[in-house]
C-alpha positions in Angstrom: 18.3 -120.9 -96.7 14.4 -120.6 -95.2 16.0 -118.5 -92.5 17.5 -116.4 -94.5 15.0 -115.4 -96.7 12.4 -115.1 -93.5 15.3 -112.8 -92.6 14.9 -111.1 -95.8 11.0 -111.1 -96.0 11.1 -109.0 -92.2 13.8 -106.5 -93.5 16.1 -107.8 -91.8 20.0 -108.7 -93.7 18.8 -106.1 -96.6 22.2 -105.6 -97.7 22.9 -109.0 -98.6 19.5 -109.8 -100.2 20.2 -106.8 -102.4 23.5 -108.3 -103.1 21.7 -112.0 -104.0 19.5 -110.6 -106.1 22.2 -108.5 -108.0 23.9 -111.6 -108.6 20.8 -113.7 -109.8 19.7 -111.0 -112.2 23.2 -110.7 -113.6 23.5 -114.2 -114.0 20.1 -114.3 -116.2 21.3 -110.9 -118.4 24.3 -113.0 -118.5 22.9 -116.1 -120.1 20.7 -114.3 -122.1 23.4 -112.2 -123.7 25.3 -115.7 -124.4 22.4 -117.3 -126.0 21.3 -114.8 -128.0 25.1 -114.4 -129.1 25.5 -118.1 -129.6 22.2 -118.1 -131.6 23.7 -115.4 -133.9 26.5 -117.4 -134.1 24.8 -120.1 -135.4 22.2 -118.4 -137.9 25.9 -117.3 -139.3 27.4 -120.3 -140.1 24.3 -121.8 -141.6 23.7 -119.4 -143.8 24.0 -120.5 -147.4 28.1 -119.6 -149.3 27.1 -118.3 -153.0 29.7 -118.1 -155.7 28.1 -117.3 -158.9 30.5 -118.0 -162.0 29.9 -115.7 -165.5 31.8 -116.6 -168.5 32.0 -113.7 -171.5 30.6 -114.8 -174.8 30.0 -118.5 -174.2 27.3 -119.0 -176.1 24.1 -121.2 -175.2 24.9 -124.6 -176.5 29.5 -124.2 -175.6 28.7 -126.9 -173.1 28.1 -130.6 -173.2 25.2 -129.9 -171.0 23.8 -128.1 -173.4 24.6 -130.2 -176.5 28.0 -129.6 -177.7 30.5 -132.5 -177.8 33.8 -131.2 -179.9 34.5 -128.6 -176.7 34.9 -130.6 -173.3 33.3 -129.4 -170.5 33.3 -132.6 -167.6 33.1 -130.0 -164.8 30.5 -127.8 -166.0 28.7 -131.0 -167.0 29.2 -132.6 -163.5 27.2 -129.3 -161.7 24.2 -130.0 -164.0 24.0 -133.9 -163.5 24.3 -132.5 -159.7 22.2 -129.9 -159.7 19.0 -127.8 -161.5 20.1 -126.7 -165.8 17.5 -124.3 -166.7 17.0 -124.3 -170.5 15.6 -120.8 -170.6 17.7 -118.5 -168.9 18.5 -114.9 -169.9 21.0 -112.3 -169.6 20.3 -108.9 -168.9 21.1 -107.7 -172.1 22.9 -109.0 -175.4 26.5 -107.2 -174.4 29.2 -106.4 -171.9 28.2 -103.6 -168.9 24.5 -103.8 -169.2 24.2 -107.4 -168.4 26.5 -106.7 -165.8 24.3 -103.7 -164.3 21.4 -105.8 -164.5 23.0 -108.9 -162.8 23.9 -106.5 -159.9 20.8 -104.3 -159.7 18.2 -106.2 -160.1 17.0 -103.4 -162.6 16.0 -103.9 -166.3 17.5 -102.2 -168.9 14.8 -99.8 -169.0 15.4 -98.3 -165.4 18.9 -99.7 -164.8 21.7 -97.2 -164.8 24.7 -98.4 -167.2 22.4 -99.3 -170.4 25.4 -99.8 -172.7 29.4 -100.5 -173.5 29.0 -96.6 -173.5 26.4 -93.6 -173.4 26.3 -90.1 -172.9 28.8 -88.3 -171.1 30.0 -90.5 -168.4 34.2 -90.7 -168.5 37.0 -91.9 -170.4 37.8 -95.1 -169.6 41.5 -97.0 -169.0 40.9 -98.1 -172.6 40.8 -94.9 -174.0 37.1 -95.3 -174.9 34.6 -92.1 -174.1 31.6 -92.8 -172.1 31.8 -94.6 -169.6 29.2 -94.9 -167.5 29.5 -96.3 -164.1 27.0 -97.3 -161.3 25.6 -94.4 -159.2 26.1 -94.0 -155.3 22.2 -94.2 -154.9 22.4 -98.1 -157.0 22.1 -100.7 -154.7 23.7 -103.8 -156.0 23.8 -107.0 -154.6 26.9 -107.2 -153.1 26.2 -104.2 -150.8 22.7 -106.5 -149.9 24.7 -109.4 -149.0 27.5 -107.6 -147.6 24.7 -105.9 -145.2 23.7 -109.2 -144.1 26.9 -110.7 -142.7 28.7 -111.9 -145.6 31.8 -111.5 -147.2 31.9 -110.3 -150.1 34.8 -110.7 -153.4 34.8 -110.6 -157.1 37.3 -111.7 -159.5 37.1 -111.1 -163.5 35.8 -108.5 -164.9 33.9 -105.8 -163.6 32.9 -103.3 -165.9 30.8 -100.9 -163.7 33.1 -98.4 -162.6 36.9 -96.3 -163.6 38.9 -95.6 -161.2 37.9 -93.0 -158.4 34.4 -93.0 -159.7 31.0 -94.1 -157.9 31.1 -97.6 -159.5 34.2 -98.9 -157.7 33.7 -102.3 -156.5 34.9 -101.3 -153.4 32.3 -98.9 -153.4 29.7 -100.9 -154.3 29.9 -103.4 -151.9 32.9 -105.8 -152.5 35.1 -106.5 -150.0 38.0 -107.8 -152.0 38.3 -106.9 -155.7 40.7 -108.7 -157.9 40.8 -107.6 -161.9 39.7 -105.8 -164.6 37.4 -102.3 -164.2 37.4 -101.7 -167.5 36.1 -104.0 -169.9 38.7 -103.1 -173.2 41.4 -103.4 -171.0 39.8 -107.3 -170.4 40.4 -107.5 -173.7 44.2 -109.2 -173.7 44.9 -112.2 -171.6 48.4 -110.6 -171.0 47.9 -107.2 -170.0 50.7 -105.1 -167.7 48.8 -105.0 -164.3 45.4 -105.8 -163.0 43.8 -104.1 -159.9 43.1 -105.9 -156.3 41.1 -103.4 -154.6 42.8 -99.7 -155.4 45.9 -100.5 -155.9 47.9 -101.6 -159.1 49.4 -104.8 -159.4 52.2 -105.3 -162.2 52.8 -108.2 -164.2 55.1 -109.9 -166.2 53.2 -109.6 -169.4 54.2 -106.8 -171.9 52.3 -106.1 -175.7 50.3 -109.2 -175.2 52.9 -111.6 -174.5 54.5 -112.7 -170.8 54.1 -115.4 -168.1 51.4 -114.1 -166.3 48.2 -115.2 -167.7 45.4 -113.4 -166.1 42.2 -116.6 -166.3 44.9 -118.2 -163.9 45.4 -115.8 -161.6 41.4 -115.1 -161.2 41.3 -118.9 -160.7 44.8 -119.4 -158.0 42.8 -116.0 -156.2 39.4 -117.8 -156.2 40.7 -121.0 -154.7 42.6 -119.0 -151.9 39.5 -116.9 -151.6 36.8 -119.9 -150.5 40.0 -121.2 -148.3 40.1 -117.9 -146.3 36.9 -117.8 -145.5 35.5 -121.3 -145.5 34.1 -120.4 -141.8 32.1 -117.3 -143.1 29.4 -116.8 -145.0 30.7 -115.7 -148.2 29.5 -114.2 -151.7 32.6 -115.0 -154.3 31.1 -113.1 -157.9 33.6 -114.4 -160.2 32.3 -112.8 -164.2 35.6 -114.8 -166.0 37.0 -113.1 -168.9 37.0 -116.9 -171.3 36.2 -117.2 -174.0 36.2 -113.3 -175.1 38.6 -112.9 -177.8 41.7 -111.9 -177.8 42.1 -115.9 -178.5 45.1 -115.8 -176.2 46.4 -118.2 -173.9 50.1 -120.7 -173.0 48.5 -123.6 -174.7 45.9 -125.2 -176.7 46.0 -128.2 -175.0 44.0 -131.2 -176.3 42.9 -129.4 -179.9 46.4 -128.7 -180.6 47.1 -130.9 -183.1 42.8 -130.0 -185.1 42.8 -128.9 -188.1 41.0 -125.6 -187.2 41.4 -122.1 -187.3 44.2 -121.6 -184.6 41.2 -118.8 -183.5 38.5 -121.6 -182.8 41.5 -124.3 -181.2 42.1 -121.3 -178.6 38.4 -121.1 -177.7 37.8 -124.1 -177.5 41.4 -124.8 -175.5 40.3 -121.7 -173.2 36.8 -122.9 -172.2 38.2 -125.9 -171.4 41.1 -124.5 -169.3 37.8 -122.8 -167.5 35.7 -126.2 -167.3 38.8 -127.0 -165.4 39.0 -124.4 -162.9 35.5 -124.8 -162.6 36.8 -128.2 -161.2 39.3 -126.9 -158.5 36.5 -124.7 -157.2 34.2 -127.6 -156.7 37.2 -129.4 -155.6 38.1 -127.0 -152.9 34.3 -126.6 -151.5 34.7 -130.2 -150.9 38.4 -130.2 -148.9 37.2 -127.5 -147.2 33.9 -128.9 -146.0 31.7 -126.4 -147.1 30.0 -128.2 -150.2 26.8 -128.8 -149.1 26.4 -125.3 -147.6 27.4 -123.2 -150.8 25.4 -122.3 -153.8 26.9 -122.3 -157.2 25.7 -121.0 -160.2 27.6 -121.2 -163.6 26.2 -118.8 -166.8 27.4 -116.6 -169.2 26.7 -112.9 -169.9 25.5 -113.0 -173.2 25.4 -115.2 -176.2 28.8 -115.6 -178.4 30.1 -113.7 -180.4 30.6 -113.6 -184.7 33.5 -115.6 -184.8 32.0 -118.8 -183.5 29.4 -118.5 -186.5 32.6 -118.1 -189.2 34.5 -121.4 -187.5 31.2 -123.4 -188.5 32.4 -125.4 -186.1 30.7 -125.5 -182.9 27.1 -124.2 -183.3 27.5 -122.4 -180.0 24.4 -121.0 -180.0 22.4 -123.8 -181.4 19.6 -123.8 -182.1 19.1 -120.5 -181.5 18.8 -117.2 -183.7 21.7 -114.5 -184.0 24.8 -113.6 -181.6 25.6 -111.5 -179.5 24.2 -107.6 -179.6 21.5 -109.5 -181.1 18.3 -109.1 -180.0 17.3 -112.3 -180.7 17.8 -116.3 -179.0 21.4 -116.4 -179.7 22.1 -113.0 -178.4 20.6 -113.5 -174.9 19.5 -117.3 -174.2 22.6 -118.2 -171.8 23.3 -121.6 -170.1 22.6 -121.1 -166.5 23.2 -124.0 -164.1 22.8 -124.1 -159.9 23.6 -126.5 -157.7 23.4 -126.9 -154.0 23.3 -130.4 -152.5 21.4 -129.3 -149.5 18.6 -127.3 -151.3 18.6 -128.6 -155.3 17.3 -131.9 -156.6 20.0 -133.9 -158.5 19.8 -133.8 -162.4 16.7 -131.8 -163.0 16.0 -129.3 -166.2 13.7 -126.8 -165.7 12.1 -124.2 -168.3 11.2 -121.5 -166.0 12.0 -118.7 -168.2 14.1 -116.0 -165.8 16.7 -113.9 -166.3 19.5 -111.5 -164.5 17.1 -109.3 -162.8 15.9 -112.2 -161.0 19.2 -113.3 -159.6 19.5 -110.2 -157.1 16.4 -111.3 -155.8 17.3 -115.0 -155.6 20.6 -114.5 -153.6 18.7 -112.0 -151.2 16.3 -114.9 -150.8 18.9 -117.3 -150.6 21.2 -115.5 -147.4 17.9 -114.3 -145.5 17.9 -110.4 -146.5 14.8 -108.2 -148.2 15.6 -107.1 -151.3 14.7 -103.5 -152.3 11.9 -102.5 -153.7 12.9 -100.6 -157.2 13.8 -103.5 -158.7 12.3 -105.9 -161.5 13.5 -109.4 -160.8 11.7 -111.9 -158.9 13.3 -114.7 -157.0 13.7 -117.7 -158.5 14.8 -119.8 -155.1 11.3 -121.9 -155.2 12.0 -123.3 -158.1 15.2 -124.3 -157.3 14.2 -125.8 -154.0 10.9 -127.5 -156.1 8.8 -125.8 -155.8 5.7 -124.8 -158.3 6.4 -120.9 -159.2 4.3 -119.5 -162.4 6.0 -116.1 -163.8 3.7 -116.5 -166.8 1.9 -113.3 -166.3 5.1 -111.2 -165.6 7.2 -109.3 -168.4 11.0 -109.4 -169.1 12.0 -106.3 -171.0 15.7 -105.4 -173.1 16.7 -102.0 -174.8 20.2 -101.7 -177.0 21.9 -98.8 -178.2 24.5 -100.1 -180.5 24.2 -100.6 -183.8 20.8 -99.8 -185.4 19.4 -100.2 -181.9 16.3 -102.4 -180.4 14.0 -103.4 -177.2 12.6 -106.8 -176.9 10.3 -108.2 -174.4 9.8 -111.9 -173.2 5.9 -112.0 -171.7 4.0 -116.2 -171.4 5.7 -117.6 -175.0 5.5 -114.3 -177.1 9.0 -113.1 -177.5 8.4 -109.4 -179.4 11.2 -107.1 -181.0 11.2 -103.9 -182.8 14.1 -103.1 -184.7 15.9 -99.6 -185.8 15.1 -97.9 -182.4 18.6 -95.3 -183.5 17.0 -94.5 -186.8 13.7 -92.8 -186.4 12.0 -94.9 -188.7 11.4 -97.9 -186.6 10.3 -101.3 -188.2 7.2 -102.8 -187.2 7.2 -105.1 -184.1 8.1 -108.8 -184.9 6.5 -111.4 -182.8 7.8 -115.3 -181.7 6.0 -117.7 -180.3 9.2 -119.3 -178.6 7.2 -122.4 -177.7 7.0 -123.7 -181.1 9.7 -121.6 -182.3 12.9 -121.6 -180.6 14.9 -120.7 -183.7 12.2 -117.7 -184.3 12.0 -118.3 -187.6 8.4 -117.1 -188.2 7.4 -113.7 -187.6 3.4 -114.5 -186.7 2.6 -110.7 -185.7 -0.1 -110.3 -188.6 -1.6 -113.1 -186.9 -1.8 -112.4 -183.5 -2.5 -108.0 -183.8 -3.7 -108.5 -179.6 -0.5 -110.0 -178.6 1.4 -106.9 -180.7 -0.2 -104.6 -179.1 0.1 -105.4 -175.5 4.4 -105.7 -176.4 3.5 -101.8 -177.7 2.5 -101.1 -174.0 5.3 -102.7 -172.7 7.9 -101.1 -174.5 6.1 -97.8 -173.4 5.7 -98.6 -169.8 9.0 -100.6 -169.3 11.5 -97.6 -170.4 12.1 -95.1 -168.1 14.5 -91.7 -170.1 17.9 -92.2 -169.2 20.4 -88.6 -169.7 23.2 -91.3 -171.0 21.5 -93.7 -173.1 19.3 -92.4 -175.7 17.8 -93.3 -179.1 20.3 -91.8 -182.0 17.6 -90.2 -183.6 16.1 -88.1 -180.2 19.7 -87.0 -179.6 20.5 -83.2 -179.6 23.6 -82.5 -181.9 
């Protein structure tokens, strides 16, 4: 060997030397590429899975973990026991489509493109209503972010952010798989004649609101199948269930059948318990596939419970909060929020951190290790999930709403400010509540704190960017 290198040094056996040097270089390059490939594969496997479950019109207190004992929710309660329960989490709106738009884009309703169920322009939806405004091509969703970060992405349930052949279809907004309803009005029945699988209609054995194909069960089955198929690669699964939104339909009322209640009340309770059992099925599947420890599971609702829950006088679904769905008060927007991940979240914790749907995108982006867009209104709450200190007292949350008489609201520190009758042109004075002392918003203290009211008025001005689709009615040109 010594003689060989001597010959190389003195210019002999040049061809052999060149061959050896090439061979060594190739081995070094191959080793480096293999090392990078293995590191990339290891990094991909280590990324946590994310499952985001969202009920529809489930009140803040409709689960045992939040105080209600009449409706049985043992699996949701178990999530809270094993994870972190938030007492001051808010939707992005107090009604369907805008809440989902805020969730997907990380922008509040003063900025996000879809600010109501119906707007000026838009398209005629599958449910027959005009003014369905879709997400635009330039709107970046959390699904797009995670897909670009290497995640398989799926959505099962109610979309509401884009009709067929619009820029807001789920497949155009980052979802590899979609199974459910595009139009939220069609989602009002659990026995439709068809649902969607990606861009194709799946015909069901149902007619006139009756049949054998119950959509919630179909969604639960598809969810389990998705988890099993994607267990070996990081995935993001968004599950906006339709339960317990009316119509109050389901195969049977289960354990509530013999209760001396209104029939719709029985169905409402049975629907929540049915969803709870399917939450249990999802958690069992995570355990069986060996990915339980590496999966974040979120559970929430899209807004507060509807008027019907009040009419029954049984459940106190939004207790102790004032108001219902579509209201600016806490009962319309404060929602249950439970997050579980055995690796990162200590079990049995409760947090009073005030946050909302605009914070979901940056939180999931940080979990996935990918940067969030700069033009968002939310912040990541991952530090709180991991037991670290997070001070959000200096920021504000904002909402605006175009149905009924119209309103806008903001929450900063312990304060909640509301201005009603925005559609009428003779807006009411700003109301002010100290949520720390008055969670039920019984005492309007605006006259006692004019400086806080002035701050709220400033927020109202700077948080709103004009929209061509959503305009206060008194300003609309007829």
